[in-house]
Structures are given as C-alpha cells and as structure tokens.
C-alpha positions in Angstrom: 243.8 177.4 91.5 246.0 175.3 93.8 249.7 175.1 93.2 249.7 171.3 92.9 247.3 171.4 89.9 248.5 172.2 86.4 247.2 175.3 84.6 244.1 174.8 82.4 246.1 175.0 79.2 248.5 172.3 80.3 245.7 170.1 81.4 243.9 170.6 78.1 247.2 169.7 76.3 247.5 166.5 78.3 243.9 165.5 77.6 244.0 166.3 73.9 247.4 164.6 73.5 245.9 161.5 75.2 242.8 161.5 73.1 244.9 161.9 69.9 247.1 159.0 71.0 244.2 156.8 71.6 242.7 157.7 68.2 246.0 157.1 66.5 246.4 153.7 68.1 242.9 152.8 66.9 243.9 153.9 63.5 247.0 151.7 63.7 244.9 148.6 64.6 242.3 149.3 61.9 245.1 150.0 59.4 246.7 146.7 60.2 243.4 144.9 59.8 242.9 146.5 56.4 246.5 145.9 55.2 246.4 142.2 56.1 243.0 141.8 54.3 241.2 140.7 57.5 238.7 143.6 57.5 238.9 145.6 54.2 235.4 146.8 54.8 236.6 149.0 57.6 238.3 151.5 55.2 235.5 154.1 55.8 235.8 153.8 59.6 239.6 154.1 59.3 239.1 157.2 57.2 236.5 158.7 59.6 238.7 158.2 62.6 241.6 159.6 60.7 239.7 162.9 60.3 238.9 162.9 64.0 242.5 162.2 64.8 243.5 165.2 62.6 241.0 167.4 64.3 242.2 166.3 67.8 245.8 167.0 66.7 244.9 170.5 65.6 243.3 171.2 69.0 246.4 169.7 70.8 248.6 172.0 68.7 246.5 175.1 69.8 246.9 174.1 73.5 250.6 173.4 73.0 251.0 176.9 71.6 249.3 178.3 74.8 251.6 176.2 77.0 254.6 177.4 75.0 253.6 181.0 75.8 253.5 180.0 79.5 256.8 178.1 79.6 258.8 179.8 76.9 259.7 176.3 75.5 258.6 175.9 71.9 259.7 172.3 71.2 256.4 170.7 72.3 254.5 173.3 70.2 256.5 172.6 67.1 256.1 168.8 67.7 252.4 169.1 68.2 252.1 171.4 65.1 253.9 169.0 62.9 251.4 166.2 63.6 248.3 167.7 61.9 250.5 168.8 59.0 251.7 165.2 58.6 248.1 163.9 59.0 246.9 166.1 56.2 249.7 164.7 54.0 248.6 161.3 55.1 245.0 162.0 54.0 246.3 163.0 50.6 248.4 159.8 50.3 245.2 157.8 51.0 243.3 159.7 48.4 245.8 159.0 45.7 246.1 155.3 46.8 249.8 155.3 47.7 249.3 152.6 50.3 252.9 151.7 51.1 253.9 155.3 51.7 250.6 155.8 53.6 251.4 152.9 55.9 255.0 154.0 56.6 253.9 157.6 57.3 251.1 156.3 59.5 253.4 154.3 61.7 255.7 157.4 62.1 252.7 159.5 62.9 251.6 157.1 65.6 255.1 157.2 67.1 254.9 161.0 67.0 251.5 161.2 68.6 252.3 158.7 71.3 255.5 160.7 72.0 253.5 163.8 72.5 251.9 162.4 75.7 255.1 162.3 77.8 256.1 165.6 76.4 252.8 167.1 77.6 253.4 165.6 81.0 256.9 167.1 81.1 255.4 170.5 80.3 252.9 170.0 83.2 255.8 169.4 85.6 257.7 172.5 84.2 254.6 174.7 84.8 254.1 173.3 88.3 257.8 173.9 89.1 257.4 177.5 88.0 254.3 178.0 90.1 
C-alpha cells in the first residue's frame, strides 16, 4: 500500500458515507414530493430506499469503528453510530404515521448523513498524516 492512499477501512468509510448521503438526499427529494402531494404514490419507494439508507448507515458505522481503532478518535464513530439508530426511530415514526415528527427528524438525519462525508475525509487525512 502506497503512503498516499488511505487505508482500506478509511476508503470504505468514505465510500459508504457517500452512498448513504446520496440515498438520504434521494429520500429527501421523495419525501418532499410526498409531503407536497405531488407524488403520494411514491411512499413505497420512499420506504424501500429508507431501508437501504439504514443498511448503508449501519455499514458506515462499522467502518467508522474500524477507523476509530486506527486513529484513536471516536467522534466520527459515535456520529456514524447515531445515524442508523435515528433511522430506526424514523422508521417507527413512519409506521405510526407521525408525519410532522417524521419530516423534522428526516431533515435532521439528512444533515447528519451529509455531515459524515467531510468527517470521513478528515479521518482519511489523519490516517495519511500518521502513515
């Protein structure tokens, strides 16, 4: 492995954080279409992508844990770990039809997921500096 390339765990964290962010942004767009009444028939798609987003967030949390063992910094791990927990709460809110709370938490989750991407990039820079 060359010194200029990040470790496999860091690279996996960056990729899964990016995938999770893209899925969360798709969720946001679908949610806005559903909330405004433009495309209410997309609820099943919104839900299915929500499950994929949750799975991707779990995988990102696993890679964040591996990176935390490399760097000793646990902040990114706890941030990444909080996201699937919040997403499971989000699924519960959807199941009990608490739409307003679901929407508010959804926007906060999108902000958290999008924030994970630069945090993963910072971890990559930290690991490269240690190499």
